[in-house]
C-alpha positions in Angstrom: -150.6 -95.0 -43.3 -149.6 -96.5 -46.7 -149.0 -93.1 -48.1 -146.8 -92.2 -45.2 -144.9 -95.4 -45.5 -144.3 -94.8 -49.3 -143.2 -91.2 -48.5 -140.7 -92.4 -45.9 -139.3 -95.1 -48.3 -139.0 -92.5 -51.1 -137.3 -89.9 -48.9 -135.0 -92.6 -47.5 -134.1 -93.8 -51.0 -133.4 -90.4 -52.4 -131.3 -89.4 -49.4 -129.4 -92.7 -49.3 -128.6 -92.4 -53.0 -127.4 -88.8 -52.6 -125.2 -89.7 -49.6 -123.8 -92.7 -51.5 -122.9 -90.5 -54.4 -121.2 -88.0 -52.1 -119.3 -90.6 -50.0 -115.9 -89.5 -51.4 -116.8 -85.8 -51.0 -117.8 -86.4 -47.4 -114.6 -88.4 -46.8 -112.5 -85.6 -48.2 -114.4 -83.0 -46.1 -113.8 -85.1 -42.9 -110.1 -85.5 -43.9 -109.7 -81.8 -44.3 -111.1 -81.2 -40.9 -114.9 -81.0 -41.1 -116.5 -82.1 -38.0 -119.1 -84.8 -37.9 -121.8 -82.4 -36.8 -121.1 -80.2 -39.8 -121.4 -83.0 -42.3 -124.6 -84.2 -40.6 -126.0 -80.7 -40.7 -125.1 -80.3 -44.4 -126.9 -83.6 -45.5 -129.9 -83.0 -43.2 -130.3 -79.5 -44.6 -130.4 -80.9 -48.2 -132.8 -83.7 -47.2 -135.2 -81.5 -45.3 -135.3 -78.9 -48.1 -136.7 -81.7 -50.3 -139.2 -82.6 -47.6 -140.3 -79.0 -47.2 -140.7 -78.5 -50.9 -142.6 -81.8 -51.3 -144.8 -80.9 -48.3 -145.7 -77.4 -49.8 -146.5 -78.9 -53.2 -148.5 -81.7 -51.6 -150.5 -79.4 -49.4 -151.3 -77.2 -52.4 -152.5 -80.2 -54.4 -154.4 -81.6 -51.4 -156.2 -78.2 -50.9 -157.1 -78.1 -54.6 -158.2 -81.7 -54.6 -160.3 -81.3 -51.5 -162.3 -78.6 -53.2 -163.1 -81.0 -56.0 -164.2 -83.7 -53.5 -166.2 -81.4 -51.3 -169.4 -83.4 -51.9 -167.8 -86.6 -50.6 -166.5 -85.2 -47.4 -168.9 -85.7 -44.5 -168.3 -84.0 -41.2 -164.9 -82.6 -42.3 -164.4 -79.2 -43.8 -162.4 -79.3 -47.1 -159.7 -77.0 -45.8 -159.2 -78.4 -42.2 -156.1 -76.7 -40.9 -155.6 -79.2 -38.1 -155.5 -82.1 -40.6 -153.2 -80.3 -43.0 -150.8 -79.3 -40.1 -150.8 -82.8 -38.6 -150.0 -84.4 -41.9 -147.2 -82.0 -42.7 -145.7 -82.3 -39.2 -145.9 -86.1 -39.3 -144.2 -86.2 -42.7 -141.5 -83.8 -41.5 -140.7 -86.1 -38.6 -140.6 -89.1 -40.9 -138.5 -87.2 -43.3 -136.0 -86.2 -40.6 -135.6 -89.7 -39.4 -135.3 -91.0 -43.0 -132.6 -88.4 -43.7 -130.7 -89.0 -40.5 -130.2 -92.8 -41.0 -128.0 -92.8 -44.1 -125.8 -89.9 -43.0 -125.2 -91.5 -39.6 -124.0 -94.6 -41.4 -121.6 -92.7 -43.6 -120.1 -90.6 -40.8 -119.3 -93.6 -38.7 
C-alpha cells in the first residue's frame, strides 16, 4: 500500500508539473479552437504512456527479483501472473486518476 501511495504521488507530481509547464500551450490550443476533450486526451495519453512504461520496467524488475528471492516465498510461485496483473492494473487505475486531476483543473 505504501508503494502504491508513493507511485500515485510520483505520477501526480510529474503530471502536475508537466501540465503546469504547458499551461500557456494548453491555453493557446483552447483559444485556437481545441475542444476540452482533445486537450484532456492529449495530456492523458502522455501521462498514461509514462505509467505503461513504468509498469513494464517494474514488472520486468519484479520478475527478475522474484527469482532471486525464490527461497523466501512460501506458498506463492515466483512468477504469479495473477499478482503481476493485479498490481499492474491497480497501478494503471491509480495512474489514470492521478493524471486526470491536474488536467481537469487546467481546462476549467
